[in-house]
N, C-alpha and C positions, 0 to 999 in steps of 0.2 A: 312618539310624535305629540302626545298630549301636552307635554311640557312646553311645546312651541306654540300651541294653538292661540294663546292669548296675544301673540304678535299680530293677529288678524283683527284685534278689537281696539277701539278707541273709546274712552269714557270721559264723562264730565266729572268735575269735582265740586265740592260744596262751597268752598270759600276762597280766601285770598292767600292761604297757605295750606299745605297738606296736613290732614289729621294723621295720627298714628295708624288709624284704621285704614286710611287710604294708602299710606305707604306700604302697609302690610299687603293690601289687596293687589297693588301694582306689582309687587315682587312675587307674591304667591302664585298669581296667575300669569306672570310674564307678559304683562299688558304692553301693547305696541305703541299706544298713543294716548294723549290727553288733549281734550278740546276745552278751550277757555271761553267763558261767557262774561257778560257784564258783571255778574256776581263775583267773578274771580279777579277783576282788575280794578285797581284804585289809582295807582301812580306808576310812572316809569320804574322807579326804584323797586317798588313792591313786585311788579311784573317780572323784572329782571331777576329778583331774588327767588320768585316762585319757579321760574323756568330753570334756574340753576339748581334749585332743590329737587325738581323732577328729574333732571338729567343726572344728578348725583346718585340716583338709585340704579342707574344702568349697570354699575359694577356688581350689583347683586343679582342680575339676571343671568340665565344660563348662557345666552349668546353675547351678553354685554352690548347689545345693540342700543344705540341712542333712541330716545323717544321721539315720535312725531308729535310736536306740540302745535296744535292747530287753533284756528280762530275763524269766525265769519267776519271778514272785512271787505266789503264791496265798495263802500262809500254811501253817502246818503243815509237812509234810515237803518241800513244794516252796517253798523259802525260801532264796534265794541270799545275802541280806545278813545278816551276823552282828552282834551287839552292837558298838557302841552303837545301831545301828538297832533300832527297836522289833521285837520278835519276836511275830509274829501267829499266833494259833491256826489250826488247820485249819478249812476251811469247814464241815465237819460240825458243829462246835461253834456256829458262827454260825447255821447252819440250824436247829438245835434251839431257838434263841431266838425264831425267827419274828417278826423285827422289821425292817421295811424301813428305818426311820430308822437303826437300828443298822448295817444292811448298808451304807447310804449313807455313814455316818461311817467305817466300817471301811475302805472303799475310798478315801475322800477323804483320810484321814490316811496310809494306806499310800502313796497316790499323791504326797502332798506330800513325803514323805521321798525317794521315787524321783526326783522332779522336782528336788529341791534339789541333787542331785549330778550332774544332767544326763541321767538316764534318762527318755526321753519316750514309751516304748511298753512296756506290760506284757502279756505273753501270759497274760492272766487277764481275766475269771473263767472257771473251769472250770464249764461249764454242763451237764455230763453228769449224767443221772439215775441214781442207784444202783439200777438194776433187778435187778442180780445182787450180793447182799451179799458173795459170795465173790470178787468182782472184785479181783485183786491190783494192777491198774494204777490204778484210780480210788479205791475205798475211801473213806477220810475226806476225799478231795479234793472229794467231791460234797456239795452242800448238803442233799440229801434224796433219798428214794426216791419223792417225790411230784412229778409234772410241774408241778402248780400252784405248789408251794412253790419249786421251782427257778426257775420262770419269774419269779415275783414278786421273789424275793431277788436273783437274778442281774441283773435289770433295775435294781434299786436299786444294786447294785455298779457296774454300767456308768455310771450317772449320777454316782456318787461319783468314779470315776476321771476322767471327763470334767471334772468341776468342779475337780479337782486340777491339771488341765493335762496329764495323762498319757492317752495313747490306749489304751483297752482293746481286747483281742482275745478274743472268745468262742471257746471250744474245748470239745470236738472235734467239729465238724459231721460227721454228723447226730446223733452220740451214741455215747460210748465206754463207757457205764455197764453194758452187759450182757456185756462180753467176759470171757473167762478167759485169753486169751493176751496177753502184753505185746508190743505192736507194735515195741518196740525190738529184740526178739529174733526175732519171726516174724509172719506175716500172720494176724490174727484173722479168722475166718470166722463169719458170723452168718446165721441163717435168718429174721430179722425181715422182715416185709413192709413195703412202702412205706406202706400205709394205717396200719399200727401206728406206724411212725416219725413220720408226719405227726400222728397223734393224741397221741403221747406224747413221744418223744425230741426232736422238732423244736419242740415248743411253747415251751420257753425261748428258743430262737433267734428265733422269730416275735415274742415279746413284747419281746425286747431290741432287735430292729430298730426298734421304735417308740420305744425309749429312745435312739435315735441311735447304735447300735453300728455303727462304720464299718470293722471288720475282724473276720473270723472265720478260724479255723484248721481245716483239714480233718483228719479222722481217717484213718489208714491201715487201713481195715477193708473186707473184702469182704463185701457183703450179697448172698448168692447168689440171693435171690429178687427182687432189684431190678436189679442188674447183675452177672451171674455171671462176667463176664470181667475186670472192672476194680475195684480198690479205689477208695474214694471220691476220693482225691487224683488219680486218673487217670481218673475217670469223668465223661464228658459227661452221662450220664443224671442223676447227682446234681448236678453243678455248673452245668450249663446248663438242663436240662429242669426239674429240681425247684427248685434255688435261685434261678436267674435268672427262668425263665419262670413257674413256679407260685407261688413265694413272693415274687417281685418284688424280690429283694434287689439293690441297685444299688451296693454298696460293695466293698471289697477282700476277696478271698479269698487267704489265704496258706497254703501247704502246711505240714504238719508237716515235721520234719527229713527231707530226701530221702535221707539216708544211713542211716536206720533199716533194720533187716534185714527188716522187713515188705515193703519195696520192693527192697532190694539183693539179697535172696535169690532174687528172681524176675525182675528186669529188669537190663539193662545200665546202667552208670553214665551213659553218654552218651545213652541213650534216655529216661531218667526225666524230666529237665527239659522236654524237648520234648513228651512225652506229657502232663505236668502243665499246661503252658501251653495246649496244644490242648484239654485237657479243661475248662479254665475257671479254673485258678489264675491269679492276677494277680501274686503274688510267690512266690519260691522261697526256701526256708529251708535253709541248710547249717550244721550246728552244730559237729560234732566232728571231721570229716575235713578236713584242711587242703588236700589236693591236689584234691579233687573240685569245688570251685566253679569253678576255672579250666577243668577238663574240661567241666563243665556249660555254662558260658558259650560256650566255643568250639563246643560241640555245637549250641547255639542259633543261633550265627552261621551254621554250616553248614546248618542246617535252613532258615534265612531265605534263604540263597543258592539252595537247591534247591526253594523254594516249598512247604516242608512246614509253614510257619507263616503264618497269615493276618496280613498287615501292618496291616490295618484294626483287627483285634482287638488286636494288639500296641500300636498307637497309643492305643487306648482304655485299655489297662492302664496305660501310661505316664502318661496323663492323670489316671487315678485316683490314682496315687502322687503325682504333682506337686500335685494339688489337696489331698490329705491333708496334705502338708508345708506347703503355702502356708497352709491354714486353721488348722493346729495348731502349726506350728513357726516360722512366719514371724516372729512378733513376740516369741516366748518366749525371751528370753535366759537363759543360765544364771545362777543366783545366784552371788555370790562365795562362797568357801569359808567365810568368817566368817558370812555370812548362813545358809548351809546348816547350820552347827553349831547354830543356834538352832531348827532344824526337826527334825533327827535325834534320835530318842529323846525327843521333847517329852513333858513330864509328862502332858499330856492324852492323848497317844497311848498311853503306857504304862498309864494308868488304864483306857482303853477296852479295850485288849488283855487286861488282867487281868480285867476284867468278863466278857468273852467266855469266857476260859479257865475262869473260876469258874462259868459258866452263869447269869449274871444280866444283865439289861438295866439300864444306868445309869438312875437315877431321872429325870434330866433328859430322857431319851428315852422314858419310859413314856407320856407324854401326847401324843406326836407321831406 
């Protein structure tokens, strides 16, 4: 089973093309996915070439599964792709218009541009409710301060991404909207009760599950009244008892970046991935530290050798990832770059983006 474990890992890369070291690492460890950041993207042609380069390595992997190539594209300040890609407004502006048809189109068009250059997974939508308007992390990334509004519109966004051929990932379970601390820098601690979370913050996730959301991302938050010992990413209480048993979620749980200081300030690098897998994460995300994925995978190998990880659970996680790739990536070949140029910055996309920025629903969507 060891040769398969890398399928549960997504890593960041250094630049705008793969180094020989990165190619070797992706193949040696049978890595499941690559996440792109601003440092990795320059132009549509370069991104298309990079995604092609990544996917060309799949023939060297044991199962020859395609890579999940992911990005953070929400709109607003979380927006990795620059012009000529359409520049999408923050979700706050979309939420203010209260239109599910507009939300669906927003995600569909954004997804079409991502898919055209080979990106097949978007870490979006942000499904956090802005319960604390002073929140420096979420702010205008949230659709609304209303659970009902976030639930309704984020579900429409999920459907739009799926229609575009891009896998959506809802974040940050169970809700990051009340925090004052940035989990990139330190571990946020919250006093919210489980009952309140179930009645408010978790409502958008429940509705999105019915819209066929097949991946969610955990939040690195310590809810002291629910699990005083473990942040959500490392919490069996949240990921098994609540998410699996109570909410009946059956799809993939991916961690937020395991190198964020919310975890690194409190746990050893080698312990974090084992704790996350044992808690209920199915995929492990490493974004910006290039040495730690290897340390993490070797640590998982060691935990398997010493019986610290349940092999039946690991097999189930691997099956979830394999099925996701088979269902969503199996037949979806990349567009040629010439075809992609017809999608990127399409006039209809620019028009819709401008409408949201200006605070109006396009006339053709008013009656739908």
